[in-house]
N, C-alpha and C positions, 0 to 999 in steps of 0.2 A: 713371174715375181721380180726377176732381175730388170725386166722392161719397166715395170711399175716404178721400181726405185730410180732407174735413170731418168724417166719422165719427170718424177717428183723432183729430183736434184736439179734437173735443168730448169724447171719452172721456178724453183727456189732462186737459183743462180740469176735468172733473168728478171725476178722481182726485186732482188737486192740491187741488181746493176741499174735498173730503172730508177730506184729510189735515190741511189746515189747520184745518178745523172740529174735528177730533178734538183737536188740540194745544190749541185755543183752549177747547174744553169741559174739557179736563183742567186747564188753567191756572185756568180759571173756577170750580172746584169748591172751592178755598180762598178764594172770594169773602168778604169780611167781615173777613178777616185778612191782607189783602195789604200793608198798610202797615206800616213799622216800629213806629209807634205802637201799632197794633192789636195787633201782636204782643208788645210790651212791656208793653201793659195786660194782655193775657190772662196773660202769664207772671207779672206782679205778682199777679194774682187767684189764679193757682195757687199761688204761693208762700204767699199768706194762707191758702189752703184747706189746705194742707199743714200749716203751722203749727197751724192750728186742729183739723185732723183728727189731730194727734199722730202723724204718721208718723215712723219712726226714719230715720236718715240712710241706713242701707242700703237702705230702701224707696223713699226718694226718688231715690237713684241708680240702683235698678232700674227705676222707672217712668221716668226720664229716658232711661235706655238704651233701653227700649222705643220711647219716643217718637221718639227720634234714629233707631232703625232703621226706623220708619214713614216718617219724613221722608226718609231716605236711599233707601227703597224708592220713594216718589213721585218723588223727584228721578231715580233711575235709569230709572224708566218715562217720564219726560218726555224725558230724553235719549236713550232708545230710540225715542221717536216722533220727535224732531227728527232724528236720524240717519237713519230710515226715510224721513222726508219728504226730506231732503238727497239720499238715493239715488233717490227717486222724481224728484225734479227733475233730476238727472243722466240718468235713463233718459228722461225727457221731452224734455230738451235733445238727446240722441242721437237720438231718434225726429224730433224737429223738423228737425235737420240733414240727417237721411236723407231726409224729406219734401221739403225744400228742394231736394236734389240731384235728387230724382226730378222734381220740377215744372220744374227748370232743364233736365233731359234731355227731358222731354216738350215743353218750349216750343221747343227746339232741333229736335226732330223735327218739330214743328208747322211751324215756319219752312221747314225742308228740303221738307216735303211741299207746302207752299203754292208754293214756287218751282217745284217740279216741275209743280205743277198749273197755274201761269201759264205755263210754258213749253210744255205739252201743249195748252192752250187756244189760245195763239197759233199753234201749228202747225196745229191743227184748222181755225181761223179761215182760215188761209192755203189750206188744202186746199179749202175751199168756193170759193175764186176762183181755183183753180189755172189754168184755160184763160186768164183774164186776166193772171195773172201771167207764165204763160209768154210770152204776146204781148208784154208790156212788156220781158221780158228780150231776146226777139228783136229789138226795135226798138233797145235799147241796143246790141247787138252789131252791128248793121247800119249 
């Protein structure tokens, strides 16, 4: 039983760690443009390139729409991963509660069996000295 609990706990920890690693990897993919300053600098460079390239207003709008859609998709992916991780955390916490209840039940069962064992042990010890104990009881009654 204890081995099952250890195995389940290890599996849960591994799944949780892997989910968190996936989220962190996804967030780290944009490394280098994580700050507002970096994004503003990139945006200003893009603006200069657009003006120099001679794009029309329609082309600029279309390109920005495509970039916005890509960013929205990335955000949706990250949100889905966060939601998935939250669900895994809920499942994990439910499993932990179930395992805790099972452990408590087993501990109660162990305590009950230990008491029964001690009662039987004392009875057996009394049986080994049965003749002496009967003599003592007779002495009391006489």
